[in-house]
N, C-alpha and C positions, 0 to 999 in steps of 0.2 A: 739396469738394476740387477744386482746379483740375486741368486736364488735365496741366499741367506737373508739378504735385506728384505726381499719380498715376503719371506716367511714371517719376519719380525713385524713388518708393516701390517699384514693381515691379522696376525695375532693381537697386535695392539689395538687395531680398529675393532676387533671382536670384543676385546675386554672393555673398551670405551663404550661401545654400543650396548653391551650387556649391563654395564654399571649405570648407564644413563637411562636406558629404556626399561630394563627389567622385562616382565612378561607383557606382551602387547597382543591385542586381538582386533584392532581396527586397522584395516588395510589402508595405507596412505597412498592411494592412487588418486591422481588429480580429478579424474572424472567421477570416481566413486565418492570422494569427499564432497564434491560439488553437489551431487544428488542428495547426499546426507544433509547438506546445509539447508536445503529447502524443507526438510522434515524437522530439523533441530533448531534453526535460527529463531530466537524469540522476536527479533526485529521483523522478519518476514511474517511471522504469525500475527504480530500486532498490526502490521500494514494490511494484512488481509481483513482484519476487523473493520478497517475503514470502508471497505466495500460493503460489509454488512450494515454499517451505520448509514451509508448513503442509500442503500436499498430500503432501509427502514424509513428514511425521510421521504423517499419516493412513494412508498406505500401509504404514508400519511397523506401526502398530497393527492393521491388517487382517491383517497377516502372522501374528498370533497364532493366527488361525483357519485358516491354510493347512494343507494336508496335508503332513506331514513324513515323508519317505521316508528310511530309513536302511539301510545295508548294510555288510557286512564280509566279507573274504576272508582266510583264514589258512592258513599251512602251516609246520610246524616238525618237526624230527627230534631225537631224543634218544638217548643211549647210556647204558646201565646196566651197569656191571661187577658181575658176580654174585660173592657169597661162595662159597668152595669147598664149603661145606656146603649151598648152595642146590640143591634138587632139580631146578631148571630147567636146571642145567648139562648134564643129559643131553639136553635138547631143543635145545641150541645148540652150534654147532661152535667158534665163536670165543671163547667164554668171556664174552661180554657180550650183552645184549639191546639191539637197535636197533629203535626204533619210529618210524614216520612218521605224522604227524597232519596232516590237512587238513580244512577246513570253511568254510562260509559261513553268513551270516545275512542276512535281509531283514526289514524292519519298516515298518509304516505307522501313523502316529499322526494323530489328528484331534481338535481341541478344538472343540466346538460352542458356539454363542452362548447356549445354555441353561445352560452351565456343565458339561455332561456332556463327558467325554473318552473316546475309544476308542483301543485299541491292539491291533494284531495283529502277531505275530512268527512267523517260520519259521526254524528252525535245523537245519543239517545238519552232521554230523561223521563223519569216516572215520578209523579207526585200524587200522594194520597193523604187524606186527613179525616178527622172524625166528624166533619160537617155532614149532616144528612142531606143538605141541599146543594146541588151543583151550581155552576155559574149561570145556568139558565133558569134557576128557581125551581128545578124539579127535585122532588124528594126521592133520592136514589139510595139512601142509606150511607152509613159511614165507611170510610176507607175505600172508596171507589177510585181507582187509579186513573190519572190522566197520562196518556202516552204521547211523547213528542219525539219525532225522528227528523233530523235534518242532515243533508249532505251538500258539500260545496266542492266544486272543482275550479281551480284558478291557474292561469298562466301569467308569468311575469317576465317581461322583456326589458332589459336595461337599454336605455336610449343614449346615454352619455357614458358615465362611469361603468366599467365592466362589460361594455358592448364588444362583441366580436369574438371569434374563436381563439385568435392569437392571445387576446387579453385574458379570456376566461381560463385558458389552459396554460398560462404563462408560468405559474408556480409549479405545476405538474411537469411541464416540459423542462423547466430549469432543474428540477430534481432528477429527472431522467438523465440530463446531461452531466450532472454531478456524479451520478453513478458511473457513467462512462469515463469521467475524469478520474474517479477513484480507481477504476480497473486499470487504466493506463498508468497511473501513478504506481500502482502495485507492481506492474511489470517493470517499470523503470527502477524503482527502489530495490526490487529483487535482483535486477541486473547489477546494481551497485554493490549489493552484498556478495554476489558472485565475483565481482571484480576484487573485493577485499580478500576473499578466500584465495583467489588466484595469486595475488601479490604476496599474501602471507605464505602460501605454499612455496613460491619461488625463493622467498627469504629463508624458509626452512631448509630447502634443498641447498641453497648457498651456504648456510651455516654448516650443514652436514659435509659439503665438499671442502669448506674451510678447515674443518677438523681433520679431514683426510690430508690436506696440504700441510698443515702444521705437524701432523703426525709423521708424514713422509720427511719433512724437514728435520724433525727431531731425530728420526732414524738416520738421516744422512749425516747429521753432526755426530751421532753416536758412532757411525761407521768411520768417520774421519778420525775421531778420537782413538778408535782401536788401531787404525792404520798408523797414526802418529806414535802411539805407544810402541808399536813394533819397530818403527823407524828409530825411535829414541833408544830402544834396546840394542839396535844394530849400529848405534852411534852415527846415524845419518841425519838426525834432527836433534836440536837442542831440547833439553827437558823443559825449558821455559815455554815452549810452544803448547805444552799440555795445559798450562794455566789459562791461556787464551781460549783454547777449545772448550775447556770445562765451563768457562764463563759463558761462552756462546751456547753451550748445551743447556745451561741453567735458564738462559733467556728463552730458548726454544720450548723448554718444558713449561715455562710460565705462559707463553702464547697458546700452547696446547690446552692448558687449563681454562684460559679465557675463552677459547673456541668451544670447549665443552659446555661452559656456562651459557654461551650465546646459542648453542644448539638447543639447550633445555628451554631457554626463554622463547625462541622462535617456535618451538613445538607447542608450547602452551598458548602462545599468541595465535597460532593456526587453529588450535582447538577453540579459542575464544571466538574467532571469526566464523567458525562452523556453527557455534552455538553449544559447544560441549562444556561441561563443568570441569573442575580440576581433575577429578578421578578419571573421567573419560578422556581428557586431553593427554594424560600420561599414558594412556593405552594406545595412542597413535603409534603406528609402526614407523620404520625407516621410510624415507621418501622413495617411491618406486618410479615415478614419471620423470624422465630425463628432460633436460633443456631442449627447446626447439632448435632446429637446424635451418640455416638460411636456405639451403638447397631445396628443401621440401616445404618451405613456408609459403611459397607462391609470391615471394617478394620480387618486385620489378622496380627498377630505377625510374621508370616512366609513370609511376603511380601519380595520378593527378589529384590535387587538393579539391578541385571543383567536383570531381566524381565522388570523392569521399563525403563532401558536404551534401551533395544530392542524396547520397545513401543515408546520411544522418537525418535529413529532412523527411525521408520516407519511413524511417524506422524508429526515430527517437520518440518514446512514449511519453516522456515529460513534455515534449512539444505538443503532442496530441492532447494530453491532459490540460495543458494551459489553454489550448484552443477551445476545448469543451467548457472550461470554466468561464472563458470570455463570452461564449455564446449564452451560457446560463445567466451571466450578469447582464447581458444585453436584454434578455427577456424580462428580468426583474426590473431593469431600468424602464422598459416600455410600460410595465405594469404600474410602477410608481408614477410615471408621467400621466398615465390614464387616470390614476386616482386623484390627480389634481383637479379633474373636472367635477362639476356638480353631479349628484346622483339623481337621475330622472328615470323613473321606472313606470312602465305602462303595464297595468294588470287587468286582464279580462277574466270574468268569473261568471259561473252559472251555479245556482243552488236550487235544491228541491227539498221541500219539507212536508211532513204529514202529521196528522194528529188524530187521536182516537181515545175513547173512554171505555173503561170496563176492566174488570179483573181477569187474570188468566193470561196464558201465552198467546192465544189467538188475537185478542184485541191489541196486544203489543206488536205482533208481527204485521197485522193489517193496517197499522197506523201509516205505513209508508205507501200502501196501495189504496187506502180509503179515499174516495173522492171528496167527501166532506172534510174540510180542514186542510185540503191540499194547497201548497204554496209554491209558486215558481218565482225565481229571481234571475235576471240576466243584467249584467252591468259591466262597467269599466271604471278603472280608477287610475289617476295619474298622481304619482308621489314625487315630490321634489325635496331633496335634502341639499342644502347649500350652506356649508359652514363658512362664516365670514373669516377672512384671513387664511383659513385652511392651512394652518401652520404644520399640522401633523403630516399631511400629504406632501407639502412643500419640503419639509425637512427630510422626509424619507427619500424624496427624489434627489435632493442634494447629496445625501449619503450614498445612494446607489450610483449616482453619476460619478462621484469620486472613486468608488470601488471599481467601476467599469474602466475609468481612465487609468487607474493604478494597474489594473490587469493588462490593459493594452501596453503600458510601459514595461511591465514585467515580461510580457510575451516577446516584445521586440528586444528586450535585454537578453532574454534566454536565447533567442535566435542569434543575436550578436555573439554571445559567449559560445554557443555551439560552433559557429564558424571559426572563432578563434581557437577553441580547444581542439577541433579536428585538425586545423593547420599545425598546431603545436604537437599533437599526437603523431601526425604523419611525419613531421620534421624529426621528432625524437626517434621514430622508427628508422628513418633513413640514416640518421647519425649513428644509431646503435649498430646498424649493419656495418658501417665503416669502422666503428670502434672495435667490433667483434673480430673483423678480419685482421685489423692491425694487431690486436691483442693476441690472436692465434699465431700470427707471423712472428711476433716478438717472443712468444713462449717457445716456439720451435727453435729459434736461434739460441736462446739461453739454455735450453736443454742440451743442445749440441756443445755450446761453449763450456758448460759445467762438466759435461762428460770428458771433454778434452783436458780441462783443468785438473780433474781428478787424476788422470793418467800422468800429467806433468808433475803433480805433487808426489805421486808414488815414485817417480823416477828422479825426484829432486830437482826438477827443472823450473819450479815456481815456488813462491813463498806461501806460507800458511795464510797470511793476510789476504793474498789474492784469491785463494781457494774459498775463504769465508766470504769475501766480497761477492764472488760470482754465485756462491750459494744463496746469499741474500737476494741477489738480483733475480735468480731463478724463482725464489719464493714469491717475490713481488710480481713477477711475470705471471705466475700461476694464479695469484690472487686477482690480478688485473683481468686476466682472461675469464675467471669465474664471475667477476663483477660485470664484465661485458656480456656474458651469457645471460645473467639475470636481467640486465638492462634490456636486452633484445626480447626476452620472454615477457617482461612487463610491458614493453612498448606494443607488443602484439595484442595482448588482452586489453590494454588501455585504448588502443585504436578501435577495437571491437566495441568497447563500452561507449566511446564517444560517438560511434556511428550507429548505435542501437542494435547491433547484430550479435549480442552476447547470449541472449536467451529468447525463448518463444513461450508465450502463454496462451492457453486455450481454456475457455470457461473458468477463468480466474485461477487456473492451476498451471504451474510450470510443466512443460512437456519434458518429462525425464528423458525420453528417447532422443530429444534434440540436444542433450548435453553430451557432446562427443569431443574427442581429442582435437578436432579441427578448430574448435572455439579457442583453444589455447596455443595451437601450433601453426595456424595458417592466417594469412592476411585476409580481411573481409573484402568481398566484392559483391556484385549484384546477383551472383548465383548462390552465395552462401550467407 
């Protein structure tokens, strides 16, 4: 390439880049925009909410085993108009009995993860009325309070339905597994978003290089036109050759414009993948990261598909998520199977009550310790609940069994597709290496051929048609080599995605320091 042609090329590229990009301030480095994706992508942000949702469900299920405190406070008064023959008329002046009632209750319940549940209650009641005579026929005056305090402690153990720690904690443990599943899914879906960004970047770089090629080609045709014009002036070429070259130049200018439009589209598509809006996407700079090179990619012809599949089985987070979901469904299936049993609960209880009479705080407090009126109760109760047909539990079991079986099928299908996709990705990588080598070899040949053909044309040893033909072949070789580079770059990142080695997540956050050039430029192995 002559100095003059090189100067024209650089000037044209500068004008094209300036007109297309304008002022930019977002560095378009592959590693940097990958990190930016994790901050900007609405898809990643929405996927992270699934973890919060799963944690909320887990917290709800843990609440089943929380201590439950209950309390109540009451006060009411009532009036009873007595019959004339009622002997109590002599004990009241107004002709009616007015009673005031007050009380409170407190209770504490606890369900344990073994299935056992405990309950303790304390109740206090105070009753006073305007009768002068108490229950024992003593004249004590009106509104003398009767105080009653009772407390009960009970333990209930399921004997059939709900028995055992695995059943009692099934829903809680299933929710915990769903949290783990959501976390694994978040990592996998984030890996997919990074894959899309990587592919979009390689498309953007390809579009930029395409514009370079078409601009170079346009300049080559312009240079041929100038040479031909000089040869026509020197009567070494017929003037009719100029028409053919001008037509070819017009076609090359058209292709350059198409390449400019494609560059604009791929830049906005890259911004879309990152999570940028239109304004931010237009601020993306020129691509700075070059295509990967075979020599430093770690590629080896002996890469084994079984090794890559083993790597995928150890690292694919969607596989982990599916396993956790399957385990959660198994717990729910066990629970619904247990719910088909009759409910037979054994309850043991002990209660203590006391009673006292008199106004003031001291009689109220001493009701529990007063020997007179003291009451003890110890007992046991066996409760049986047996719904005939039990359609609710049976229907729930059928539904959960179907869900569990469906998840088993889905897991096996996922494993099958992972094996296939890893094989395809590895085969694509190997073929892309061969294609890239051949494309580079072809390009080097056509560069030499076109250079020789230019010299022949200047010396009148070949026709204009041959020169145009070899020029088109050189352009096609450049485009093919560029596509081969893109294919190789995409095959690397795709193999990393299929083997689950694209990103790392810790505490539900992508480890930014783990996003390095190696993810996009080297073949995955058990070390990286």
